[in-house]
C-alpha positions in Angstrom: 0.0 0.0 0.0 1.5 3.3 -1.1 1.3 6.5 0.9 -1.3 7.9 -1.6 -3.5 4.8 -1.0 -3.3 5.5 2.8 -4.4 9.1 2.2 -7.4 8.0 0.2 -9.2 7.4 3.5 -9.4 11.2 3.8 -10.8 12.0 0.4 -14.2 12.7 1.9 -14.4 14.8 5.1 -15.6 12.8 8.2 -15.8 13.1 11.9 -13.7 10.0 12.4 -11.4 8.3 9.8 -10.8 4.6 10.2 -8.0 2.7 8.5 -5.4 0.0 9.0 -1.7 0.6 8.5 0.0 -2.4 6.9 3.2 -4.0 8.3 5.5 -2.6 5.7 4.9 0.9 7.2 6.1 -0.2 10.6 8.9 1.1 12.8 9.7 -1.7 15.0 6.4 -3.1 16.3 4.5 0.1 15.7 3.3 2.4 13.0 6.0 4.7 11.5 5.6 8.0 13.3 5.8 10.1 10.1 2.7 8.3 8.8 0.7 8.8 11.9 1.6 12.5 12.1 0.8 12.9 8.4 -2.6 11.3 8.9 -3.4 13.7 11.8 -2.5 16.6 9.4 -4.9 15.2 6.7 -7.8 15.1 9.1 -7.0 18.6 10.2 -6.6 20.0 6.6 -10.1 18.8 5.8 -11.4 21.3 8.3 -9.8 24.2 6.4 -11.8 25.7 3.6 -10.4 29.2 3.1 -6.8 28.5 1.9 -5.1 29.0 5.3 -1.7 27.3 5.2 0.0 25.2 7.8 2.3 27.4 9.8 3.1 25.4 12.9 2.8 21.7 13.8 3.3 20.3 17.3 3.1 16.5 17.7 3.3 14.4 20.8 3.8 10.6 20.4 1.9 9.5 23.4 1.8 5.7 23.0 2.3 2.9 20.5 0.1 2.3 17.5 0.1 -1.3 16.2 0.3 -2.1 12.5 -2.4 -4.4 11.0 -4.9 -3.1 13.5 -7.5 -0.4 13.0 -6.8 3.1 14.0 -9.1 6.1 14.2 -8.1 9.7 13.3 -10.1 12.7 14.2 -9.6 16.5 14.4 -11.5 19.4 16.0 -11.2 23.2 15.6 -10.2 24.8 18.9 -10.6 28.4 17.6 -10.8 30.3 14.4 -9.8 34.0 14.3 -9.3 36.4 11.4 -5.8 35.2 10.7 -5.3 31.8 12.4 -7.2 28.6 12.9 -6.0 26.2 15.7 -6.8 22.6 15.4 -6.3 19.6 17.7 -6.0 16.2 16.1 -5.5 12.7 17.6 -4.8 9.2 16.4 -6.3 6.5 18.6 -6.4 2.7 18.7 -8.6 0.5 20.9 -9.7 3.7 22.8 -6.1 4.7 23.6 -4.4 7.8 22.4 -1.3 7.2 20.3 -0.6 10.6 18.8 -1.8 14.1 19.6 -1.1 17.0 17.3 -1.9 20.7 17.6 -1.8 22.6 14.3 -1.9 26.3 13.4 -3.1 27.3 10.0 -2.7 31.0 9.0 -3.5 33.4 6.2 -0.8 35.5 4.6 -1.1 39.2 5.6 0.4 42.4 4.5 3.3 43.3 6.8 5.9 46.1 7.1 8.3 43.5 8.5 10.2 41.4 6.0 13.4 39.7 7.1 14.9 36.4 5.9 18.0 34.7 7.3 18.0 31.5 5.3 21.5 30.1 5.0 21.4 27.2 2.5 23.4 24.0 2.5 26.3 23.1 0.1 25.3 19.6 -0.9 25.2 18.7 -4.6 22.1 16.8 -5.8 22.7 13.0 -5.3 23.4 10.9 -8.4 21.9 7.9 -6.8 20.4 6.8 -3.4 22.4 5.0 -0.9 20.2 2.1 0.1 19.9 0.9 3.7 19.8 -3.0 3.7 16.7 -4.5 5.4 18.3 -6.0 8.5 15.6 -7.6 10.6 15.0 -6.0 14.0 17.4 -3.2 13.2 16.3 -1.4 10.1 12.6 -0.4 10.2 10.4 -1.7 7.4 9.1 1.7 6.4 12.5 2.7 5.1 11.7 0.8 1.8 9.4 3.6 0.9 12.1 6.2 0.8 15.4 6.8 -1.0 18.1 8.3 1.3 21.4 9.8 0.2 23.7 10.5 3.1 26.4 13.3 2.5 27.6 13.8 6.0 27.3 11.2 8.8 26.6 7.5 8.7 23.7 5.1 9.0 25.8 2.9 11.3 26.2 3.0 15.0 29.5 3.7 16.7 30.7 5.7 13.6 31.3 9.1 15.2 31.0 11.2 18.3 29.6 14.1 16.2 25.7 13.7 16.1 25.2 15.5 12.8 23.7 14.3 9.5 23.4 16.0 6.1 21.6 14.3 3.2 18.7 14.0 0.8 15.5 12.0 0.8 12.6 11.3 -1.6 9.9 8.7 -2.0 11.2 5.5 -3.7 7.9 5.4 -5.6 6.9 8.9 -6.6 3.4 9.9 -5.4 0.9 11.7 -7.6 1.9 15.0 -5.9 3.8 16.3 -2.9 1.3 17.7 -0.4 2.0 19.0 3.1 1.1 15.5 4.4 3.8 13.9 2.1 6.4 16.4 3.4 5.6 15.6 7.0 6.1 11.9 6.4 9.3 12.5 4.5 10.8 14.7 7.2 10.6 11.9 9.7 12.2 9.2 7.6 15.8 9.9 8.9 17.1 8.1 11.9 18.1 10.4 14.9 21.6 11.7 14.3 22.6 10.7 17.8 22.4 7.0 16.8 25.9 7.4 15.4 27.2 7.9 18.9 25.9 4.5 20.1 28.4 1.6 20.3 25.6 -0.9 19.9 22.0 -0.5 18.6 19.5 0.4 21.3 15.8 1.3 21.4 14.8 4.9 20.8 11.6 6.8 20.0 10.5 10.3 19.3 8.6 11.9 22.2 7.7 15.3 20.7 8.1 16.9 17.3 7.7 20.5 16.2 7.8 21.8 12.6 7.6 25.4 11.5 6.8 25.8 7.8 8.4 28.7 5.9 6.0 30.1 3.4 5.5 30.4 0.6 6.4 26.7 0.2 7.4 26.3 -3.4 5.8 23.5 -5.4 7.8 20.3 -5.1 7.8 17.7 -7.9 7.0 14.1 -6.9 10.4 12.9 -8.0 12.3 15.7 -6.3 14.8 15.2 -3.5 14.4 17.1 -0.2 17.7 18.3 1.5 18.1 17.9 5.2 20.7 19.0 7.8 20.1 17.7 11.4 22.3 18.0 14.5 21.7 17.0 18.1 22.3 19.9 20.4 22.1 18.0 23.7 22.0 14.4 24.6 21.8 13.5 28.3 19.9 11.4 30.8 18.3 9.3 28.1 16.9 12.2 26.1 18.2 13.8 22.9 17.3 17.2 21.4 17.7 17.5 17.7 17.3 20.5 15.3 16.8 20.1 11.6 16.3 22.3 8.5 14.8 21.2 5.2 15.2 22.7 1.7 13.8 22.0 -1.7 16.0 21.1 -4.7 16.4 24.8 -5.5 17.8 25.6 -2.1 14.7 27.2 -0.7 14.2 26.7 3.0 10.8 25.1 3.6 10.8 24.0 7.2 12.5 24.1 10.6 12.2 21.1 12.8 12.9 20.1 16.4 12.5 16.7 18.1 12.9 15.3 21.6 14.0 11.7 21.3 14.0 9.2 24.2 16.9 6.7 23.9 17.6 3.7 26.0 21.4 3.6 25.8 
């Protein structure tokens, strides 16, 4: 099942969306977090009818969501003002909350303030992806849906004490279009940069995830690569704090991201 097929459940607005995520979208024993977050966005976007764009996305991964079992996705408007609509979305399974997301959609307004400090990266476009082998119980199954090209850093553990990664990603099978939901899923396909510091593999999971989208977001072609630079700023007491930036193929900054990752190492 492709990502577009998963999104088909949201073609018609509903109070609750029900669907089952197949095993090949798994991350360990649970649903890949990028997919559950993207589904929460889809439910929320169906509540927007006046062209307001996603400005801020705050996601808490509360509990596990099992693959091959039905999940429910819902969203409600908390408040709509002249400029901003705030929405709360959740993904549940068997009555338990797995993911909670608060989203802010805002209209573009005339402003006397105009300042951009958008340093780009210096990575050339990749000539080919660098595939991650499907090692059972180590490499998550969802990775097969993405092409990754690492420029700085490593997919292996114990490779460096510098928790930083630079690279490119795209869908291995190009979707019909790249929507905001596709971008959210893509932005979560990279492993935490702190994994390179481990001497042996250990369990880890994202606890919270914030994305700020820089508008206007240019149109991204389905076959395009997305550039990423991520660095852990602090890792201590079983928690890591990572900051990332994402650019389109033309070097336009499209999003700022922060994650808090729990790591059992």
